[in-house]
C-alpha positions in Angstrom: -3.0 14.0 -15.2 -0.6 16.9 -15.4 3.1 16.2 -15.5 3.5 17.7 -12.0 0.9 15.3 -10.7 2.7 12.4 -12.4 6.0 13.4 -10.8 4.2 13.7 -7.4 3.0 10.1 -7.8 6.4 8.9 -8.8 8.2 10.7 -6.0 5.7 9.6 -3.3 5.9 6.1 -4.7 9.7 6.1 -4.6 9.7 7.0 -0.9 6.9 4.6 0.0 8.4 1.8 -2.0 11.8 2.6 -0.4 10.1 2.4 3.0 8.4 -0.9 2.3 11.3 -2.0 0.3 13.6 -1.5 3.2 11.2 -3.4 5.4 11.0 -6.2 2.9 14.7 -6.4 2.3 15.4 -6.6 6.1 12.6 -9.0 6.4 14.1 -11.3 3.9 17.4 -11.3 5.8 15.5 -11.8 9.0 13.4 -14.7 7.6 16.5 -16.4 6.1 18.1 -16.5 9.6 14.9 -17.6 11.3 14.1 -20.3 8.7 17.6 -21.7 8.5 18.3 -21.7 12.3 14.9 -22.8 13.5 13.4 -24.9 10.6 10.1 -25.0 8.8 8.0 -25.9 11.9 9.3 -22.9 14.0 9.0 -20.6 11.0 5.5 -21.8 10.2 4.2 -21.0 13.7 6.0 -17.6 13.7 4.4 -16.7 10.3 1.0 -17.9 11.5 1.2 -15.6 14.5 2.0 -12.7 12.3 -0.8 -13.5 9.8 -3.2 -13.9 12.7 -2.8 -10.3 14.0 -2.5 -8.9 10.5 -6.0 -10.1 9.7 -7.2 -7.7 12.5 -4.9 -4.9 11.3 -7.4 -3.6 8.7 -10.0 -3.0 11.4 -7.4 -1.3 13.5 -6.2 1.1 10.9 -9.8 1.9 9.9 -9.0 2.4 6.2 -7.1 5.6 6.9 -4.7 4.6 4.2 -7.4 5.6 1.8 -9.3 8.3 3.7 -6.5 10.5 5.0 -4.4 10.9 1.8 -7.6 11.4 -0.2 -9.0 14.0 2.2 -5.8 16.0 2.5 -5.3 15.8 -1.3 -8.7 17.3 -1.9 -8.5 20.2 0.7 -5.3 20.7 2.5 -6.8 23.6 4.6 -8.8 20.9 6.5 -5.7 18.9 7.3 -5.5 19.9 11.0 -9.1 18.7 11.7 -8.4 15.6 9.7 -5.3 14.7 11.8 -7.1 15.5 15.1 -10.3 13.6 14.3 -8.5 10.6 12.8 -6.2 10.3 15.8 -9.1 10.1 18.2 -10.8 7.4 16.1 -7.5 5.6 15.8 -7.1 5.3 19.6 -10.7 4.1 19.9 -10.2 1.4 17.2 -6.9 0.3 18.8 -8.7 -0.4 22.1 -11.6 -2.2 20.6 -9.8 -4.3 18.0 -6.9 -5.3 20.3 -9.4 -6.6 22.9 -11.2 -8.6 20.2 -7.9 -10.0 18.9 -6.9 -11.1 22.4 -10.2 -12.8 23.0 -10.3 -14.6 19.7 -6.7 -15.8 20.2 -7.7 -17.5 23.4 -10.5 -19.3 21.6 -8.7 -20.6 18.5 -5.4 -21.6 20.1 -4.7 -25.3 20.0 -1.9 -25.4 22.6 -0.8 -23.2 25.5 2.3 -22.1 23.6 0.2 -21.1 20.6 -2.2 -19.2 22.9 0.7 -17.2 24.4 2.1 -16.5 20.9 -1.2 -15.2 19.6 -1.7 -13.0 22.7 1.8 -11.4 22.3 1.2 -10.8 18.6 -2.2 -9.2 19.4 -0.3 -6.6 21.5 1.5 -5.5 18.3 -1.8 -3.9 17.1 -1.6 -0.6 19.1 1.9 0.2 18.1 1.4 -0.8 14.4 -1.9 1.0 14.2 -0.4 4.3 15.4 2.7 3.8 13.1 0.5 3.4 10.1 -1.7 6.4 11.1 1.5 8.6 11.1 2.6 7.2 7.7 -0.8 8.1 6.2 -0.4 11.6 7.4 3.0 11.9 5.8 1.6 10.4 2.6 -1.3 12.9 2.6 1.1 15.8 2.8 3.2 14.1 0.1 6.1 13.9 2.5 6.6 10.2 2.6 10.3 10.6 3.2 9.6 10.9 6.9 7.9 7.5 6.9 10.8 6.0 5.1 13.3 7.2 7.7 11.2 6.0 10.6 10.5 2.7 9.0 14.2 2.1 8.2 15.2 2.9 11.8 12.6 0.7 13.4 13.2 -2.3 11.1 16.9 -2.2 11.5 16.5 -2.3 15.2 14.0 -5.1 15.1 16.1 -7.2 12.7 19.3 -6.7 14.7 17.7 -7.6 18.0 15.7 -10.5 16.4 18.7 -12.1 14.8 20.6 -11.9 18.1 17.6 -13.5 19.9 17.4 -16.4 17.3 21.1 -17.2 17.5 21.4 -16.9 21.3 18.0 -18.0 22.7 16.0 -19.6 19.8 12.8 -18.7 21.6 9.6 -18.1 19.6 7.8 -16.0 22.2 10.8 -13.7 22.6 10.8 -13.0 18.8 7.2 -12.1 19.0 7.9 -9.8 22.0 10.7 -8.1 20.1 8.3 -7.6 17.1 5.7 -6.0 19.4 8.2 -3.6 21.2 9.6 -2.3 18.0 6.2 -1.5 16.5 5.3 0.3 19.7 8.5 2.3 19.4 7.8 3.2 15.8 4.2 4.1 16.6 5.1 6.5 19.4 7.9 8.1 17.4 5.5 8.6 14.4 2.9 10.2 16.6 5.5 12.6 18.1 6.9 13.6 14.7 3.4 14.3 13.3 2.6 16.5 16.3 5.9 18.3 16.0 5.7 18.9 12.2 2.0 20.0 12.3 1.4 21.7 15.6 -1.8 23.3 14.2 -3.3 19.8 14.4 -3.4 20.1 18.2 -7.0 21.1 18.1 -10.1 19.6 19.8 -12.4 18.6 16.9 -16.1 18.9 17.4 -18.3 15.8 17.6 -19.6 16.6 14.2 -16.1 16.4 12.7 -15.4 13.1 14.4 -18.7 11.7 13.2 -18.0 12.9 9.7 -14.6 11.2 9.8 -16.3 8.0 11.1 -18.7 8.1 8.2 -15.8 8.4 5.7 -13.7 5.6 7.2 -16.4 3.0 7.7 -16.5 1.8 4.0 -12.7 2.0 3.8 -12.2 0.1 7.1 -14.5 -2.7 5.8 -12.6 -2.7 2.5 -9.1 -3.0 4.1 -10.4 -5.7 6.4 -11.5 -7.9 3.4 -8.2 -7.1 1.6 -6.1 -8.1 4.6 -8.1 -11.4 4.8 -7.4 -12.1 1.1 -3.7 -11.5 1.7 -3.2 -13.1 5.1 -6.2 -15.4 5.5 -4.7 -18.4 3.6 -2.0 -18.9 6.2 -4.5 -18.7 9.1 -7.0 -21.1 7.4 -4.2 -23.5 6.4 -3.2 -23.7 10.1 -6.7 -24.9 11.0 -6.6 -27.7 8.5 -5.1 -31.2 9.3 -1.7 -30.4 7.8 1.7 -30.8 9.3 3.4 -27.7 10.8 6.4 -28.4 8.5 4.2 -27.9 5.5 2.7 -24.8 7.1 6.2 -23.3 7.2 6.7 -23.9 3.4 3.3 -22.4 2.5 4.0 -19.4 4.8 7.3 -18.8 3.1 5.7 -19.0 -0.3 3.0 -16.4 0.6 5.5 -14.2 2.4 7.6 -14.1 -0.8 4.6 -13.1 -2.8 3.8 -10.4 -0.1 7.4 -9.0 -0.4 7.1 -8.6 -4.2 3.6 -7.1 -3.9 5.3 -3.9 -2.6 5.3 -2.2 -6.0 1.5 -2.4 -6.9 0.6 -1.7 -3.3 2.7 1.4 -2.9 2.1 2.8 -6.4 -1.7 2.7 -5.9 -1.3 4.1 -2.4 1.0 6.9 -3.4 -1.2 7.9 -6.3 -4.3 8.5 -4.2 -3.7 12.2 -3.3 -3.0 13.1 -6.9 -5.9 11.0 -8.3 -8.2 12.8 -5.8 -7.1 16.2 -7.1 -7.5 15.0 -10.7 -11.1 14.0 -10.0 -11.8 17.3 -8.2 -10.5 19.2 -11.2 -12.8 17.2 -13.4 -9.8 15.7 -15.3 -10.9 12.7 -17.3 -7.5 11.2 -17.9 -7.2 9.5 -14.5 -8.5 6.5 -16.2 -5.1 6.4 -17.9 -3.7 5.3 -14.6 -5.8 2.2 -14.6 -4.9 1.3 -18.2 -1.2 1.9 -17.7 -1.1 -0.2 -14.5 -3.1 -3.0 -16.1 -0.6 -3.3 -19.0 2.3 -3.0 -16.6 0.8 -5.7 -14.4 0.9 -8.3 -17.2 4.4 -7.3 -18.3 6.0 -7.4 -14.9 4.0 -10.3 -13.5 4.7 -12.5 -16.5 8.5 -11.7 -16.6 8.9 -12.1 -12.8 7.0 -15.4 -12.7 9.1 -16.9 -15.6 12.3 -15.9 -14.0 11.2 -17.3 -10.6 10.3 -20.6 -12.3 14.0 -21.0 -13.2 15.8 -19.2 -10.3 13.3 -19.9 -7.6 14.2 -23.5 -6.7 17.9 -22.7 -6.7 17.5 -19.5 -4.6 15.2 -21.1 -2.0 17.5 -24.0 -1.6 20.6 -21.8 -1.1 18.9 -19.2 1.1 16.6 -21.4 3.2 17.8 -25.0 2.8 16.5 -28.2 1.2 13.7 -28.4 3.8 11.9 -25.7 1.8 12.0 -27.5 -1.6 8.2 -27.2 -2.0 8.4 -23.4 -1.8 11.0 -23.3 -4.6 8.9 -25.4 -6.8 5.7 -23.3 -6.4 7.4 -19.9 -6.3 7.1 -19.2 -10.0 3.3 -20.0 -10.4 2.6 -18.1 -7.2 4.2 -14.9 -8.5 1.6 -14.8 -11.3 -0.7 -13.5 -8.6 1.1 -10.2 -9.0 -1.0 -9.6 -12.1 -4.5 -9.6 -10.6 -3.2 -7.9 -7.5 -1.7 -5.0 -9.4 -4.9 -4.6 -11.5 -7.1 -4.7 -8.3 -4.9 -2.1 -6.5 -4.8 0.3 -9.5 -8.5 0.2 -10.2 -9.5 0.4 -6.6 -7.4 3.6 -6.2 -9.3 5.4 -8.9 -12.7 4.2 -7.5 -11.8 5.6 -4.1 -10.6 8.8 -5.6 -14.0 9.1 -7.4 -15.8 8.6 -4.1 -17.4 5.3 -5.3 -15.4 3.1 -3.0 -18.5 1.0 -2.2 -18.0 -0.8 -5.5 -14.5 -2.0 -4.6 -15.7 -2.8 -1.1 -18.2 -5.2 -2.7 -15.5 -6.5 -5.0 -13.1 -7.3 -2.1 -16.0 -8.8 -0.1 -16.8 -11.2 -3.0 -13.2 -12.0 -3.5 -12.7 -12.8 0.1 -15.9 -14.9 0.2 -14.9 -16.9 -2.9 -11.4 -17.6 -1.5 -12.8 -18.7 1.9 -15.4 -21.0 0.4 -13.2 -22.8 -2.1 -10.1 -23.0 0.2 -10.8 -26.3 2.0 -11.8 -28.2 -1.1 -8.8 -26.9 -3.2 -6.3 -27.8 -0.4 -7.9 -31.2 0.1 -7.5 -32.0 -3.6 -4.3 -30.1 -4.5 -2.4 -30.0 -1.3 -0.4 -26.8 -0.6 -0.8 -25.7 -4.2 -4.5 -25.4 -3.5 -3.7 -22.5 -1.1 -2.2 -20.5 -3.9 -5.1 -21.4 -6.3 -7.6 -20.2 -3.7 -5.8 -17.0 -3.1 -5.5 -16.4 -6.8 -9.2 -16.9 -7.3 -10.0 -14.4 -4.6 -7.6 -11.7 -5.9 -8.9 -12.3 -9.5 -12.5 -11.8 -8.5 -11.6 -8.6 -6.7 -9.7 -7.3 -9.8 -12.2 -8.3 -12.4 -15.2 -6.7 -10.6 -13.2 -3.5 -10.2 -12.2 -3.4 -13.9 -15.8 -4.4 -14.8 -17.0 -1.1 -13.5 -14.9 0.9 -15.9 -15.9 -1.4 -18.8 -19.5 -1.0 -17.9 -19.1 2.8 -18.0 -17.4 2.5 -21.4 -14.2 4.0 -20.2 -12.0 1.0 -21.0 -12.1 -2.0 -23.3 -12.0 -5.3 -21.5 -10.6 -6.8 -24.7 -7.7 -4.4 -25.0 -7.0 -4.1 -21.2 -7.5 -7.6 -20.0 -8.2 -10.2 -22.7 -5.3 -9.5 -25.1 -2.6 -9.3 -22.3 -4.0 -12.4 -20.6 -3.8 -14.3 -23.9 -0.2 -13.2 -24.4 0.7 -14.4 -20.9 -1.1 -17.7 -21.4 0.7 -18.4 -24.7 4.1 -17.7 -23.1 3.4 -19.8 -20.0 2.3 -22.8 -22.2 5.5 -22.3 -24.3 7.7 -22.3 -21.3 6.0 -25.3 -19.7 6.5 -27.3 -22.9 10.2 -26.4 -23.5 11.1 -26.6 -19.8 10.8 -30.4 -19.9 14.0 -30.3 -22.0 15.9 -27.3 -20.6 14.6 -24.5 -18.3 17.2 -21.9 -19.4 16.4 -22.4 -23.1 12.7 -22.3 -22.1 13.1 -19.0 -20.2 15.0 -17.4 -23.1 12.5 -18.5 -25.7 9.5 -17.6 -23.5 10.8 -14.1 -22.9 11.4 -13.5 -26.6 8.0 -14.8 -27.5 6.4 -12.5 -24.9 8.3 -9.5 -26.1 7.3 -10.1 -29.7 3.6 -10.9 -28.9 3.4 -7.8 -26.7 4.7 -5.6 -29.4 2.4 -7.2 -32.0 -0.7 -6.8 -29.8 0.2 -3.3 -28.6 0.6 -4.3 -25.0 4.0 -2.7 -24.8 5.5 0.0 -26.9 9.2 0.9 -27.3 8.4 4.6 -27.2 7.3 4.2 -23.6 10.8 3.5 -22.4 12.0 7.0 -23.1 8.9 8.5 -21.5 9.4 6.4 -18.3 13.0 7.4 -18.1 12.2 11.1 -18.6 9.5 11.0 -15.8 11.9 9.2 -13.5 14.6 11.8 -14.1 12.1 14.5 -13.1 11.4 13.1 -9.6 14.3 15.0 -8.1 13.1 18.3 -9.5 9.5 17.8 -8.3 8.3 20.3 -5.7 4.6 20.9 -5.5 
């Protein structure tokens, strides 16, 4: 990719990461208050309600996160028709999926309070679907700063009102209602901003345009639905098993912590889609570099973050959330190793979609979701809450390995250099840490990080020369103007 394209990816990533980062930071503050004031049982049910409606969100957003940035990146002259056609499909999807979520919530609820909670969270879908649609338009135009400002405003409002509600009323249904109202506000404001910025999009698309958009979004919608199930399904399935609600709260906090740190791989792959699409259109072969670089980065970041979390996690969780969440602190480090396969899956999927062979990653996500769902009950029965993390890790790894397997099959990457060598380095370091940690965790962390750095240099996983290149690219973000 050209330097201009790389800067575009970085700039869009900065704004998208800032947007999601703002959400995650405020969410951490919010969750600390909810968890400490209300306890694991309350927090577990609140997280379950959120995960419930999020499993339907992929069907609501119709894969526009992939289709819209890619379509606008390929041919910006068609953007008005893309906006108009996608908006009509978005409204139709909102009506159908919200109705489905409401009906399913009535069926699965175990108590009247749980039923009311799921019904309120189902009403978040229209607002959130519209908000994400607007964000995808901004990303397609590579103007993600608008999404950042809107996200920051809406989340600040939600966190402020939510914390007040927790302290004053301590009512679970009220918190769910606040969540719904704020997403409705963000969705309506996002729609208004899009229409104001791009008035040329106020056209009436022909039926052929709408059907063509529908044909494009169907594979992406299926893909997003499976990915959302991989990410959110463990909490929903855990709730259906004979486990205490207190344990549900600890498992939910663990997976939410993983979701918060997953912001970087998610947003980097998402922000890169318009540029990757242009690269494919111009018949540039070096978009495969994106996959290789992200794979190496995944092992470096995932290993380091996981090791640090093994040491700091128990202390941080105890201070932030209280001793009732001790299980979360113990499992936090191993859980964050899942960032490695997630980053690989996201990066490789982005290139597959840009090359218009998204059906392959749809199959990969489907198999990953199926594996996770099938092994989930058995792993939880034998391993307890840790089985939840193991099942999720298996699902994400299947998704990632099938994606990468495509490029290896085409001869574009070496599985040995891209996956096996970094995985071996990570395994050696984890084993070294586990052995030394029995004596002193701080010495274990220091030794493990030194070993990983040396092994990575020896195997060529990381090179010192890359530091200056990364800093130079980051410095060019402010000068980027396509």
